[in-house]
MARLUMTI-993350 format. One record per residue: chain; z, x, y of N, C-alpha, C, O in turn. Coordinates in nm, 3 decimals. Example, Ala and Ser with C-alpha at 12.3 -4.5 7.8 and 13.67 -1.06 7.14 Angstrom:
ATOM   kette       n_w       n_u       n_v      ca_w      ca_u      ca_v       c_w       c_u       c_v       o_w       o_u       o_v
ATOM       A     0.780     1.319    -0.569     0.780     1.230    -0.450     0.780     1.320    -0.330     0.846     1.424    -0.332
ATOM       A     0.708     1.285    -0.225     0.714     1.367    -0.106     0.787     1.290     0.003     0.804     1.341     0.114
% end
This chain:
ATOM   kette       n_w       n_u       n_v      ca_w      ca_u      ca_v       c_w       c_u       c_v       o_w       o_u       o_v
ATOM       A    -0.687    -3.687     2.127    -0.752    -3.739     1.997    -0.763    -3.625     1.913    -0.740    -3.638     1.793
ATOM       A    -0.807    -3.478     1.978    -0.807    -3.373     1.892    -0.697    -3.317     1.837    -0.715    -3.246     1.738
ATOM       A    -0.544    -3.337     1.896    -0.462    -3.337     1.842    -0.424    -3.425     1.716    -0.347    -3.382     1.631
ATOM       A    -0.478    -3.544     1.709    -0.450    -3.626     1.607    -0.505    -3.583     1.484    -0.444    -3.582     1.377
ATOM       A    -0.642    -3.541     1.505    -0.731    -3.483     1.403    -0.667    -3.365     1.357    -0.677    -3.342     1.237
ATOM       A    -0.601    -3.283     1.431    -0.548    -3.146     1.384    -0.438    -3.180     1.277    -0.443    -3.133     1.163
ATOM       A    -0.336    -3.269     1.322    -0.216    -3.326     1.257    -0.278    -3.389     1.097    -0.236    -3.357     0.986
ATOM       A    -0.355    -3.457     1.119    -0.419    -3.557     0.990    -0.467    -3.436     0.897    -0.438    -3.441     0.778
ATOM       A    -0.525    -3.350     0.937    -0.590    -3.255     0.854    -0.473    -3.160     0.791    -0.485    -3.118     0.676
ATOM       A    -0.382    -3.135     0.856    -0.241    -3.066     0.806    -0.201    -3.157     0.710    -0.184    -3.110     0.597
ATOM       A    -0.179    -3.294     0.728    -0.105    -3.376     0.640    -0.200    -3.391     0.508    -0.151    -3.379     0.395
ATOM       A    -0.331    -3.416     0.527    -0.388    -3.423     0.384    -0.405    -3.292     0.312    -0.424    -3.287     0.190
ATOM       A    -0.396    -3.177     0.398    -0.426    -3.048     0.353    -0.286    -2.998     0.249    -0.288    -2.938     0.141
ATOM       A    -0.171    -3.047     0.327    -0.040    -3.060     0.233    -0.046    -3.147     0.102    -0.019    -3.107    -0.012
ATOM       A    -0.078    -3.250     0.134    -0.105    -3.355     0.027    -0.169    -3.280    -0.103    -0.117    -3.263    -0.214
ATOM       A    -0.298    -3.242    -0.056    -0.393    -3.197    -0.160    -0.330    -3.059    -0.226    -0.364    -3.027    -0.340
ATOM       A    -0.257    -2.994    -0.166    -0.205    -2.864    -0.213    -0.079    -2.880    -0.318    -0.055    -2.800    -0.408
ATOM       A     0.001    -3.011    -0.286     0.075    -3.059    -0.379     0.027    -3.094    -0.498     0.068    -3.048    -0.605
ATOM       A    -0.075    -3.190    -0.483    -0.128    -3.248    -0.605    -0.230    -3.150    -0.667    -0.250    -3.162    -0.788
ATOM       A    -0.295    -3.061    -0.603    -0.381    -2.960    -0.685    -0.286    -2.846    -0.783    -0.309    -2.801    -0.895
ATOM       A    -0.171    -2.823    -0.689    -0.056    -2.749    -0.747    -0.020    -2.787    -0.868    -0.016    -2.708    -0.962
ATOM       A     0.015    -2.935    -0.880     0.062    -2.983    -1.014    -0.043    -3.003    -1.132    -0.012    -3.010    -1.251
ATOM       A    -0.157    -3.010    -1.086    -0.304    -3.020    -1.162    -0.297    -2.864    -1.216    -0.285    -2.847    -1.337
ATOM       A    -0.304    -2.772    -1.145    -0.334    -2.625    -1.188    -0.235    -2.577    -1.276    -0.264    -2.499    -1.366
ATOM       A    -0.082    -2.632    -1.249     0.036    -2.608    -1.312    -0.004    -2.666    -1.467    -0.003    -2.591    -1.564
ATOM       A    -0.032    -2.780    -1.474    -0.055    -2.855    -1.581    -0.168    -2.752    -1.690    -0.138    -2.714    -1.803
ATOM       A    -0.263    -2.733    -1.638    -0.350    -2.647    -1.701    -0.313    -2.546    -1.741    -0.349    -2.512    -1.854
ATOM       A    -0.228    -2.465    -1.664    -0.175    -2.316    -1.713    -0.083    -2.343    -1.807    -0.069    -2.258    -1.895
ATOM       A     0.007    -2.474    -1.811     0.087    -2.489    -1.912     0.031    -2.536    -2.047     0.103    -2.527    -2.146
ATOM       A    -0.098    -2.587    -2.059    -0.147    -2.632    -2.167    -0.247    -2.519    -2.219    -0.327    -2.543    -2.310
ATOM       A    -0.240    -2.398    -2.159    -0.322    -2.274    -2.178    -0.467    -2.298    -2.175    -0.545    -2.262    -2.263
ATOM       A    -0.497    -2.362    -2.067    -0.629    -2.372    -2.010    -0.682    -2.289    -1.933    -0.801    -2.259    -1.928
ATOM       A    -0.570    -2.235    -1.853    -0.589    -2.137    -1.748    -0.497    -2.028    -1.778    -0.404    -2.041    -1.857
ATOM       A    -0.526    -1.911    -1.708    -0.405    -1.797    -1.706    -0.326    -1.817    -1.611    -0.368    -1.900    -1.530
ATOM       A    -0.210    -1.764    -1.586    -0.095    -1.793    -1.489    -0.160    -1.772    -1.359    -0.195    -1.663    -1.315
ATOM       A    -0.176    -1.901    -1.295    -0.221    -1.888    -1.140    -0.139    -2.025    -1.070    -0.093    -2.118    -1.136
ATOM       A    -0.135    -2.014    -0.951    -0.080    -2.090    -0.859    -0.158    -2.134    -0.744    -0.262    -2.071    -0.724
ATOM       A    -0.132    -2.228    -0.666    -0.198    -2.278    -0.556    -0.115    -2.235    -0.456     0.002    -2.274    -0.451
ATOM       A    -0.168    -2.146    -0.362    -0.065    -2.098    -0.263    -0.116    -2.177    -0.100    -0.040    -2.177    -0.003
ATOM       A    -0.227    -2.228    -0.097    -0.261    -2.276     0.031    -0.414    -2.374     0.014    -0.500    -2.339    -0.067
ATOM       A    -0.427    -2.464     0.078    -0.538    -2.536     0.085    -0.595    -2.575     0.217    -0.529    -2.650     0.289
ATOM       A    -0.703    -2.534     0.253    -0.787    -2.543     0.416    -0.878    -2.668     0.399    -0.960    -2.669     0.307
ATOM       A    -0.867    -2.766     0.480    -0.970    -2.867     0.448    -1.057    -2.887     0.605    -1.010    -2.911     0.716
ATOM       A    -1.162    -2.872     0.574    -1.255    -2.909     0.692    -1.246    -3.019     0.781    -1.215    -3.127     0.731
ATOM       A    -1.264    -3.013     0.888    -1.208    -3.145     0.999    -1.285    -3.276     0.956    -1.239    -3.388     0.979
ATOM       A    -1.419    -3.254     0.886    -1.461    -3.396     0.864    -1.429    -3.431     0.714    -1.486    -3.520     0.650
ATOM       A    -1.336    -3.354     0.672    -1.258    -3.372     0.491    -1.374    -3.378     0.395    -1.370    -3.437     0.287
ATOM       A    -1.471    -3.319     0.438    -1.597    -3.284     0.302    -1.547    -3.190     0.225    -1.541    -3.219     0.105
ATOM       A    -1.509    -3.085     0.257    -1.494    -2.971     0.177    -1.311    -2.924     0.183    -1.231    -2.962     0.268
ATOM       A    -1.288    -2.853     0.091    -1.136    -2.807     0.091    -1.156    -2.654     0.004    -1.206    -2.632    -0.106
ATOM       A    -1.099    -2.573     0.095    -1.102    -2.430     0.009    -0.945    -2.425    -0.054    -0.851    -2.448     0.021
ATOM       A    -0.926    -2.398    -0.181    -0.804    -2.406    -0.255    -0.794    -2.256    -0.288    -0.873    -2.196    -0.360
ATOM       A    -0.677    -2.199    -0.220    -0.658    -2.070    -0.225    -0.539    -2.033    -0.351    -0.428    -2.085    -0.363
ATOM       A    -0.593    -1.941    -0.426    -0.486    -1.960    -0.562    -0.434    -1.786    -0.565    -0.489    -1.700    -0.495
ATOM       A    -0.330    -1.760    -0.650    -0.257    -1.626    -0.655    -0.234    -1.637    -0.816    -0.220    -1.737    -0.886
ATOM       A    -0.234    -1.508    -0.846    -0.208    -1.456    -0.969    -0.125    -1.346    -0.982    -0.109    -1.273    -0.884
ATOM       A    -0.075    -1.323    -1.082     0.038    -1.190    -1.111    -0.044    -1.082    -1.140    -0.020    -0.968    -1.098
ATOM       A    -0.172    -1.119    -1.234    -0.261    -1.023    -1.240    -0.402    -1.048    -1.186    -0.463    -1.147    -1.227
ATOM       A    -0.460    -0.963    -1.093    -0.561    -1.002    -1.011    -0.715    -1.029    -1.101    -0.794    -1.115    -1.063
ATOM       A    -0.733    -0.965    -1.192    -0.820    -0.976    -1.294    -0.823    -1.113    -1.359    -0.928    -1.176    -1.373
ATOM       A    -0.701    -1.158    -1.401    -0.700    -1.275    -1.464    -0.714    -1.404    -1.364    -0.755    -1.511    -1.410
ATOM       A    -0.680    -1.391    -1.228    -0.702    -1.482    -1.147    -0.828    -1.488    -1.096    -0.871    -1.599    -1.062
ATOM       A    -0.908    -1.375    -1.081    -1.058    -1.391    -1.050    -1.114    -1.443    -1.156    -1.203    -1.518    -1.115
ATOM       A    -1.108    -1.443    -1.298    -1.146    -1.505    -1.416    -1.108    -1.653    -1.406    -1.196    -1.733    -1.438
ATOM       A    -0.983    -1.704    -1.364    -0.960    -1.837    -1.348    -1.029    -1.906    -1.222    -1.053    -2.027    -1.227
ATOM       A    -1.055    -1.848    -1.135    -1.137    -1.878    -1.013    -1.276    -1.923    -1.054    -1.336    -2.023    -1.015
ATOM       A    -1.312    -1.843    -1.129    -1.439    -1.841    -1.180    -1.489    -1.994    -1.272    -1.587    -2.067    -1.262
ATOM       A    -1.379    -1.994    -1.351    -1.353    -2.119    -1.458    -1.344    -2.239    -1.347    -1.423    -2.333    -1.347
ATOM       A    -1.237    -2.223    -1.252    -1.209    -2.368    -1.195    -1.335    -2.405    -1.091    -1.366    -2.522    -1.070
ATOM       A    -1.391    -2.315    -1.041    -1.508    -2.345    -0.970    -1.634    -2.390    -1.047    -1.716    -2.465    -0.993
ATOM       A    -1.649    -2.345    -1.168    -1.742    -2.404    -1.261    -1.702    -2.556    -1.297    -1.793    -2.634    -1.323
ATOM       A    -1.576    -2.598    -1.298    -1.541    -2.702    -1.349    -1.449    -2.798    -1.247    -1.360    -2.878    -1.277
ATOM       A    -1.504    -2.760    -1.112    -1.418    -2.819    -1.003    -1.444    -2.968    -0.969    -1.381    -3.026    -0.879
ATOM       A    -1.550    -3.034    -1.053    -1.564    -3.174    -1.055    -1.489    -3.227    -1.118    -1.448    -3.332    -1.069
ATOM       A    -1.445    -3.197    -1.223    -1.312    -3.227    -1.334    -1.185    -3.242    -1.235    -1.126    -3.350    -1.223
ATOM       A    -1.152    -3.141    -1.176    -1.050    -3.143    -1.075    -1.036    -3.234    -0.972    -0.933    -3.286    -0.929
ATOM       A    -1.172    -3.250    -0.930    -1.185    -3.355    -0.817    -1.173    -3.495    -0.868    -1.116    -3.581    -0.801
ATOM       A    -1.223    -3.517    -0.979    -1.204    -3.652    -1.034    -1.084    -3.694    -1.057    -1.053    -3.811    -1.034
ATOM       A    -0.990    -3.594    -1.113    -0.850    -3.618    -1.158    -0.782    -3.628    -1.011    -0.703    -3.722    -1.003
ATOM       A    -0.794    -3.567    -0.918    -0.757    -3.546    -0.800    -0.790    -3.707    -0.720    -0.699    -3.752    -0.651
ATOM       A    -0.880    -3.763    -0.729    -0.939    -3.894    -0.678    -0.841    -3.999    -0.745    -0.803    -4.087    -0.668
ATOM       A    -0.796    -4.004    -0.869    -0.729    -4.091    -0.941    -0.573    -4.075    -0.875    -0.507    -4.177    -0.858
ATOM       A    -0.520    -3.948    -0.842    -0.390    -3.945    -0.804    -0.364    -3.976    -0.655    -0.250    -4.014    -0.629
ATOM       A    -0.453    -3.966    -0.551    -0.462    -3.944    -0.409    -0.536    -4.097    -0.366    -0.631    -4.148    -0.425
ATOM       A    -0.480    -4.139    -0.271    -0.553    -4.274    -0.189    -0.626    -4.222    -0.087    -0.575    -4.217     0.024
ATOM       A    -0.758    -4.173    -0.108    -0.846    -4.147    -0.009    -0.988    -4.214    -0.030    -1.036    -4.247    -0.139
ATOM       A    -1.044    -4.229     0.086    -1.174    -4.298     0.083    -1.282    -4.200    -0.008    -1.351    -4.242    -0.101
ATOM       A    -1.280    -4.066     0.040    -1.364    -3.965    -0.038    -1.246    -3.861    -0.051    -1.155    -3.837     0.028
ATOM       A    -1.274    -3.804    -0.177    -1.193    -3.660    -0.203    -1.285    -3.537    -0.156    -1.402    -3.528    -0.193
ATOM       A    -1.246    -3.477    -0.102    -1.333    -3.333    -0.047    -1.370    -3.254    -0.166    -1.290    -3.240    -0.259
ATOM       A    -1.490    -3.202    -0.167    -1.541    -3.089    -0.241    -1.457    -2.977    -0.233    -1.409    -2.926    -0.132
ATOM       A    -1.440    -2.936    -0.378    -1.310    -2.806    -0.389    -1.401    -2.683    -0.427    -1.497    -2.665    -0.501
ATOM       A    -1.316    -2.599    -0.329    -1.386    -2.451    -0.346    -1.269    -2.368    -0.376    -1.176    -2.352    -0.296
ATOM       A    -1.275    -2.314    -0.497    -1.149    -2.242    -0.536    -1.156    -2.111    -0.491    -1.261    -2.056    -0.524
ATOM       A    -1.082    -2.044    -0.429    -1.099    -1.880    -0.370    -0.947    -1.828    -0.417    -0.844    -1.895    -0.428
ATOM       A    -0.972    -1.658    -0.446    -0.850    -1.590    -0.454    -0.771    -1.546    -0.331    -0.831    -1.501    -0.234
ATOM       A    -0.632    -1.558    -0.332    -0.577    -1.559    -0.176    -0.544    -1.398    -0.201    -0.459    -1.348    -0.275
ATOM       A    -0.637    -1.338    -0.115    -0.597    -1.170    -0.099    -0.482    -1.148     0.002    -0.441    -1.035     0.027
ATOM       A    -0.429    -1.265     0.062    -0.303    -1.209     0.159    -0.178    -1.181     0.066    -0.081    -1.118     0.107
ATOM       A    -0.187    -1.228    -0.050    -0.050    -1.200    -0.116    -0.076    -1.031    -0.194     0.013    -0.955    -0.231
ATOM       A    -0.186    -1.012    -0.199    -0.181    -0.867    -0.248    -0.171    -0.775    -0.137    -0.105    -0.672    -0.149
ATOM       A    -0.239    -0.808    -0.016    -0.217    -0.727     0.101    -0.070    -0.721     0.144    -0.027    -0.616     0.191
ATOM       A     0.008    -0.827     0.131     0.131    -0.833     0.149     0.215    -0.733     0.057     0.295    -0.653     0.107
ATOM       A     0.196    -0.740    -0.066     0.242    -0.643    -0.184     0.229    -0.498    -0.149     0.318    -0.418    -0.179
ATOM       A     0.129    -0.464    -0.091     0.046    -0.335    -0.081     0.118    -0.301     0.064     0.131    -0.180     0.081
ATOM       A     0.161    -0.369     0.154     0.220    -0.327     0.285     0.378    -0.312     0.222     0.437    -0.205     0.240
ATOM       A     0.437    -0.412     0.156     0.578    -0.409     0.122     0.590    -0.267     0.024     0.690    -0.199     0.046
ATOM       A     0.505    -0.225    -0.069     0.523    -0.105    -0.120     0.496     0.006    -0.049     0.547     0.111    -0.088
ATOM       A     0.429     0.007     0.046     0.422     0.122     0.158     0.547     0.123     0.229     0.592     0.236     0.250
ATOM       A     0.615     0.024     0.272     0.734     0.001     0.359     0.845     0.053     0.278     0.934     0.098     0.349
ATOM       A     0.869     0.061     0.145     0.962     0.084     0.047     0.928     0.252     0.014     1.019     0.324    -0.027
ATOM       A     0.828     0.289     0.030     0.794     0.434    -0.023     0.882     0.539     0.079     0.917     0.523     0.196
ATOM       A     0.899     0.629     0.007     0.983     0.731     0.097     0.903     0.801     0.191     0.796     0.848     0.153
ATOM       A     0.943     0.815     0.316     0.897     0.870     0.423     0.911     1.045     0.431     1.021     1.098     0.413
ATOM       A     0.799     1.117     0.458     0.825     1.241     0.445     0.760     1.268     0.600     0.639     1.258     0.623
ATOM       A     0.856     1.303     0.697     0.818     1.360     0.833     0.694     1.443     0.837     0.676     1.531     0.753
ATOM       A     0.601     1.414     0.939     0.496     1.510     0.953     0.529     1.640     1.002     0.460     1.737     0.968
ATOM       A     0.639     1.653     1.086     0.680     1.788     1.120     0.730     1.870     0.996     0.711     1.991     0.985
ATOM       A     0.791     1.796     0.908     0.839     1.884     0.793     0.713     1.952     0.690     0.731     2.036     0.602
ATOM       A     0.630     1.910     0.716     0.503     1.914     0.642     0.425     2.041     0.694     0.384     2.132     0.622
ATOM       A     0.414     2.034     0.814     0.368     2.126     0.905     0.433     2.257     0.923     0.364     2.359     0.918
ATOM       A     0.581     2.263     0.946     0.657     2.375     0.937     0.598     2.473     0.839     0.531     2.568     0.879
ATOM       A     0.622     2.453     0.721     0.596     2.562     0.606     0.466     2.615     0.625     0.455     2.737     0.614
ATOM       A     0.355     2.543     0.654     0.251     2.588     0.668     0.229     2.689     0.776     0.153     2.783     0.756
ATOM       A     0.295     2.673     0.892     0.279     2.786     0.995     0.336     2.910     0.949     0.276     3.018     0.954
ATOM       A     0.478     2.889     0.893     0.536     3.018     0.842     0.464     3.094     0.731     0.470     3.217     0.724
ATOM       A     0.389     3.013     0.637     0.304     3.097     0.547     0.175     3.159     0.619     0.115     3.255     0.570
ATOM       A     0.141     3.104     0.726     0.006     3.149     0.802     0.044     3.273     0.865    -0.035     3.364     0.891
ATOM       A     0.171     3.274     0.890     0.222     3.413     0.975     0.229     3.543     0.896     0.195     3.652     0.940
ATOM       A     0.282     3.515     0.760     0.314     3.601     0.676     0.176     3.694     0.620     0.190     3.815     0.602
ATOM       A     0.062     3.633     0.597    -0.030     3.680     0.564    -0.098     3.764     0.681    -0.156     3.871     0.663
ATOM       A    -0.082     3.701     0.802    -0.122     3.786     0.916    -0.039     3.926     0.937    -0.093     4.032     0.967
ATOM       A     0.086     3.909     0.919     0.172     4.005     0.941     0.142     4.118     0.842     0.150     4.236     0.877
ATOM       A     0.108     4.081     0.716     0.096     4.181     0.618    -0.046     4.260     0.666    -0.047     4.383     0.662
ATOM       A    -0.146     4.199     0.705    -0.269     4.264     0.750    -0.250     4.357     0.859    -0.315     4.461     0.869
ATOM       A    -0.171     4.323     0.934    -0.126     4.405     1.057    -0.034     4.521     1.013    -0.024     4.625     1.078
ATOM       A     0.029     4.498     0.903     0.140     4.602     0.865     0.080     4.703     0.796     0.133     4.812     0.775
ATOM       A    -0.066     4.659     0.749    -0.137     4.786     0.680    -0.170     4.919     0.780    -0.187     5.033     0.735
ATOM       A    -0.174     4.891     0.895    -0.201     5.027     0.974    -0.066     5.119     0.987     0.042     5.060     0.980
ATOM       A    -0.070     5.257     1.005     0.029     5.316     1.006     0.117     5.281     1.144     0.235     5.249     1.132
ATOM       A     0.066     5.287     1.252     0.120     5.261     1.361     0.213     5.142     1.369     0.328     5.155     1.412
ATOM       A     0.155     5.004     1.321     0.220     4.896     1.305     0.332     4.878     1.180     0.425     4.798     1.183
ATOM       A     0.302     4.969     1.074     0.396     4.994     0.945     0.538     5.016     1.008     0.637     4.955     0.967
ATOM       A     0.540     5.107     1.110     0.680     5.149     1.142     0.725     5.050     1.201     0.836     5.028     1.153
ATOM       A     0.695     4.957     1.301     0.717     4.866     1.372     0.764     4.726     1.271     0.858     4.651     1.296
ATOM       A     0.692     4.720     1.182     0.702     4.611     1.098     0.835     4.569     1.003     0.878     4.455     0.983
ATOM       A     0.885     4.692     0.952     0.996     4.663     0.886     1.141     4.646     0.984     1.248     4.609     0.936
ATOM       A     1.126     4.675     1.102     1.234     4.651     1.208     1.224     4.516     1.250     1.327     4.457     1.282
ATOM       A     1.103     4.454     1.256     1.114     4.297     1.283     1.129     4.235     1.175     1.180     4.125     1.197
ATOM       A     1.102     4.257     1.036     1.128     4.160     0.941     1.294     4.196     0.918     1.367     4.099     0.900
ATOM       A     1.349     4.316     0.917     1.489     4.329     0.861     1.588     4.213     0.924     1.685     4.163     0.866
ATOM       A     1.534     4.178     1.077     1.622     4.102     1.143     1.639     3.953     1.073     1.743     3.888     1.066
ATOM       A     1.524     3.923     1.030     1.509     3.772     0.957     1.585     3.757     0.828     1.655     3.848     0.783
ATOM       A     1.568     3.637     0.769     1.654     3.614     0.675     1.546     3.652     0.527     1.593     3.668     0.414
ATOM       A     1.430     3.659     0.553     1.328     3.704     0.439     1.291     3.851     0.471     1.233     3.883     0.574
ATOM       A     1.322     3.924     0.389     1.304     4.065     0.394     1.194     4.099     0.296     1.185     4.049     0.184
ATOM       A     1.121     4.177     0.342     0.999     4.222     0.217     1.055     4.356     0.152     1.158     4.410     0.192
ATOM       A     0.973     4.405     0.044     1.033     4.508    -0.023     1.033     4.635     0.044     1.113     4.722     0.011
ATOM       A     0.956     4.652     0.130     0.946     4.763     0.217     1.079     4.792     0.315     1.136     4.899     0.338
ATOM       A     1.107     4.650     0.367     1.206     4.665     0.482     1.372     4.667     0.368     1.477     4.716     0.410
ATOM       A     1.360     4.619     0.260     1.478     4.670     0.194     1.500     4.799     0.141     1.612     4.845     0.120
ATOM       A     1.398     4.854     0.121     1.394     5.011     0.076     1.409     5.094     0.187     1.442     5.208     0.155
ATOM       A     1.394     5.073     0.321     1.410     5.153     0.414     1.569     5.190     0.457     1.610     5.304     0.477
ATOM       A     1.635     5.090     0.465     1.752     5.080     0.491     1.855     5.174     0.363     1.963     5.228     0.384
ATOM       A     1.798     5.169     0.264     1.861     5.213     0.132     1.838     5.364     0.157     1.940     5.431     0.142
ATOM       A     1.737     5.426     0.188     1.716     5.560     0.198     1.764     5.607     0.314     1.778     5.729     0.317
ATOM       A     1.792     5.548     0.409     1.862     5.590     0.530     2.030     5.623     0.473     2.087     5.731     0.487
ATOM       A     2.077     5.523     0.420     2.203     5.511     0.384     2.231     5.636     0.288     2.331     5.704     0.310
ATOM       A     2.147     5.666     0.183     2.138     5.776     0.113     2.143     5.900     0.180     2.205     5.994     0.131
ATOM       A     2.076     5.910     0.303     2.076     6.033     0.361     2.173     6.055     0.452     2.206     6.165     0.496
ATOM       A     2.220     5.944     0.482     2.367     5.956     0.544     2.471     5.989     0.475     2.553     6.065     0.525
ATOM       A     2.488     5.940     0.350     2.571     6.003     0.252     2.585     6.147     0.211     2.685     6.214     0.187
ATOM       A     2.441     6.180     0.210     2.409     6.330     0.159     2.451     6.420     0.280     2.508     6.529     0.272
ATOM       A     2.412     6.354     0.389     2.467     6.452     0.518     2.638     6.469     0.536     2.702     6.567     0.574
ATOM       A     2.677     6.356     0.499     2.829     6.352     0.517     2.890     6.428     0.387     3.008     6.460     0.394
ATOM       A     2.827     6.457     0.283     2.877     6.533     0.176     2.825     6.670     0.211     2.889     6.759     0.154
ATOM       A     2.754     6.702     0.266     2.729     6.851     0.306     2.809     6.921     0.405     2.785     7.038     0.432
% end
């Protein structure tokens, strides 16, 4: 018996979604509501209440439309009673469907370019080593060692570039003497 009630509420909610969708569409076409559409209808087991979920292209317009629809839900209920054959038509509660907005946000996140985490961290580590090396290079003992280490790598400091140039000049001068 529980299974039969479940399928009955599904059939009724599907019928209400179709009918309310056409009612809301007519109201939008006549200019009574901003552009909204019915996305889902959930009905209680006792068929006394129905939550009608609406979507809109612009969230603020959708929220304003829902406020108007809830204020005038009795008119939609009365028109719905004319269109469907039910003993009692459920009380309508209009709600904004957040799932569409969440889906759009997830889709936007999935389409956004991905920056690898290790790529962001790698330059930070190199820049952290350079200031530390400059501080150590300030002492006389480490100043002699620092240019030899930096001359091996692709990034040379001004001191490392000048040191080999002086040696070359000195060797040329000796060769000429």
